[in-house]
C-alpha positions in Angstrom: -0.1 -0.1 0.1 1.9 3.3 -1.2 2.0 6.3 1.0 -0.5 8.1 -1.5 -3.2 5.8 -0.8 -3.4 6.4 2.9 -3.1 10.2 2.2 -6.2 10.0 -0.2 -8.4 8.5 2.6 -7.8 11.8 4.5 -8.6 15.7 4.1 -5.9 18.0 2.8 -3.6 18.7 6.2 -3.0 22.0 8.0 -1.1 22.0 11.3 -4.5 21.6 13.3 -5.6 18.9 10.7 -2.5 17.1 11.0 -2.5 16.9 14.4 -6.0 15.9 14.6 -5.0 13.1 12.1 -2.5 11.9 14.4 -4.8 11.9 17.4 -7.5 9.9 15.2 -4.7 7.2 13.9 -3.3 6.7 17.3 -6.8 6.0 18.7 -7.7 4.0 15.8 -4.7 1.7 16.2 -5.3 1.0 19.7 -9.0 0.1 19.1 -8.2 -1.9 16.1 -5.3 -3.8 17.5 -7.7 -4.6 20.7 -10.9 -5.3 18.8 -10.1 -6.1 15.2 -11.7 -4.1 12.2 -15.4 -5.6 12.6 -15.1 -5.5 16.6 -14.4 -1.5 16.7 -16.8 1.1 16.3 -16.2 4.6 14.7 -17.7 6.1 18.1 -15.0 4.4 20.1 -12.5 5.8 18.1 -14.0 9.3 18.1 -14.3 9.3 21.8 -10.6 8.1 22.4 -9.4 10.8 20.2 -11.5 13.4 21.9 -13.6 14.5 19.0 -17.2 13.8 17.6 -17.8 11.0 15.1 -19.0 14.0 12.7 -15.5 15.7 13.1 -13.5 12.3 12.7 -15.7 11.5 9.3 -14.5 14.8 8.1 -11.1 13.1 8.0 -11.7 9.7 7.1 -14.9 8.9 5.3 -15.4 5.4 6.7 -14.0 3.1 9.0 -12.5 1.0 6.5 -10.7 4.0 5.0 -9.2 4.6 8.5 -8.2 0.8 9.0 -6.4 1.2 5.6 -4.6 4.3 6.8 -3.6 2.8 10.1 -2.1 -0.1 8.3 -0.3 2.3 5.9 1.5 4.2 8.7 2.0 1.1 10.6 3.7 -0.5 7.6 5.9 2.6 6.9 7.3 2.4 10.5 7.6 -1.2 10.4 9.6 -1.7 7.2 11.9 1.3 7.8 14.6 -0.8 9.5 14.7 -3.3 6.4 14.9 -0.6 4.0 17.9 0.5 5.9 19.6 -3.0 5.6 22.9 -2.0 4.0 25.5 -4.1 2.0 28.5 -1.6 2.6 28.3 -1.9 6.3 28.7 -5.8 6.4 26.7 -8.4 7.7 27.5 -8.5 11.3 26.9 -4.6 11.8 23.9 -4.7 9.4 22.0 -7.7 10.8 22.7 -6.4 14.4 21.4 -3.1 13.8 18.5 -4.7 12.0 17.6 -6.9 14.8 18.0 -4.2 17.5 15.5 -1.7 15.2 13.0 -4.6 15.1 13.2 -4.9 19.1 13.0 -1.3 19.4 9.8 -1.2 17.3 8.6 -4.0 19.4 8.9 -2.0 22.6 7.7 1.2 21.1 5.0 0.1 19.1 3.4 -3.2 20.4 -0.2 -2.4 19.2 1.4 -2.1 15.8 2.8 -5.6 15.6 -0.3 -6.9 17.1 -2.8 -5.5 14.5 -0.4 -6.7 11.8 -0.4 -10.3 13.3 -4.5 -9.9 13.2 -4.6 -8.8 9.8 -2.2 -11.5 8.5 -4.1 -14.3 10.7 -7.2 -13.3 8.8 -5.8 -13.7 5.4 -4.5 -10.3 4.9 -7.7 -9.0 3.2 -6.2 -5.5 3.2 -2.5 -6.0 2.8 -2.6 -9.1 0.3 -1.5 -6.4 -2.5 1.1 -4.7 -0.7 2.6 -8.3 0.8 2.8 -9.3 -3.0 4.3 -6.2 -4.5 6.3 -3.7 -2.2 7.1 -5.9 0.6 7.9 -8.8 -1.8 10.1 -6.2 -4.0 11.8 -5.0 -0.9 12.7 -8.7 0.4 13.9 -9.6 -3.1 16.4 -6.5 -2.9 17.6 -7.6 0.8 17.7 -11.1 -0.2 20.3 -9.9 -3.0 22.4 -8.4 -0.3 22.7 -11.5 2.2 23.3 -13.8 -0.8 26.2 -11.2 -1.7 27.5 -11.8 1.8 27.0 -15.8 1.4 29.0 -15.8 -1.8 31.8 -13.7 -0.4 32.0 -16.5 2.4 31.0 -14.0 5.4 27.8 -16.0 6.2 26.9 -19.4 6.4 25.1 -20.8 3.2 21.1 -20.4 3.8 17.9 -19.5 2.1 17.9 -15.6 3.1 14.2 -15.7 3.6 14.5 -18.1 6.6 16.8 -15.7 8.0 14.3 -12.7 7.9 11.3 -15.0 9.0 13.2 -15.6 12.1 14.1 -12.4 12.9 10.5 -11.1 12.4 9.1 -14.0 14.4 11.7 -13.6 17.2 11.7 -9.9 17.8 8.0 -9.6 17.1 7.3 -11.9 19.8 8.2 -9.8 22.2 5.2 -7.7 21.2 2.6 -10.1 20.1 3.3 -12.3 23.1 4.0 -9.9 25.7 1.2 -10.9 28.3 3.0 -14.6 28.1 6.6 -12.9 28.3 5.3 -10.8 31.4 3.6 -13.7 33.1 6.9 -16.0 32.6 9.4 -13.4 33.8 7.6 -10.6 35.4 8.9 -7.9 32.9 8.3 -6.5 29.4 10.6 -4.5 27.1 9.5 -1.3 28.7 12.2 -2.7 31.6 15.4 -1.2 30.7 17.5 -4.1 31.9 15.1 -6.8 30.6 15.2 -4.8 27.1 19.1 -5.2 27.1 19.1 -8.8 28.2 16.6 -9.6 25.2 18.6 -7.4 22.9 21.8 -9.5 23.7 20.4 -12.8 23.7 18.4 -12.3 20.2 21.3 -10.7 18.4 23.8 -13.1 20.0 21.7 -16.3 19.0 20.9 -15.2 15.4 24.7 -14.2 14.7 26.0 -17.2 16.0 24.0 -19.1 13.8 24.5 -17.3 10.8 28.3 -15.7 10.8 31.2 -17.7 9.8 34.3 -17.9 11.6 
């Protein structure tokens, strides 16, 4: 889903309008992540955003438009670390930075991760196009980088897709299953010490599995 698609669902932005849109999107993310698209009412989002339903619908014409705008903003944030994966930095520095950024996103945007999981488990009805186009093209470019490192002998032979899947699954687990993690450890990523332990463990385990010695 391109950035322009989301922009088309909202009214033109003034400074006040932009602030209102951000408030609406923040409130909608929380509502959709907690109740899904069908279980969320526009009135709930408007109340959480501190405005009337009529005012909200000035910016977003329907609940579906708002949902797509939330997904678009979420994906733009979520894919930024993958876009920054850089061949010039080398595999250890690049993969370390990528894993750390993904964990930081799980700490800062847990609701976005959970909403993405809900959308995927429902068959990605609103995201199938972007998964098959924009995400697929981005992943293909990054696979080329990883294959280059493998060809240079700097990474162990593997299918790079599985490396990405492992990073996604491991880092987003801390957002999607935060309740389980807190039940077992009494902590979450908001705890600085636990976040540091998590980062060290996840980076260490993944890199030990793929870096050549």
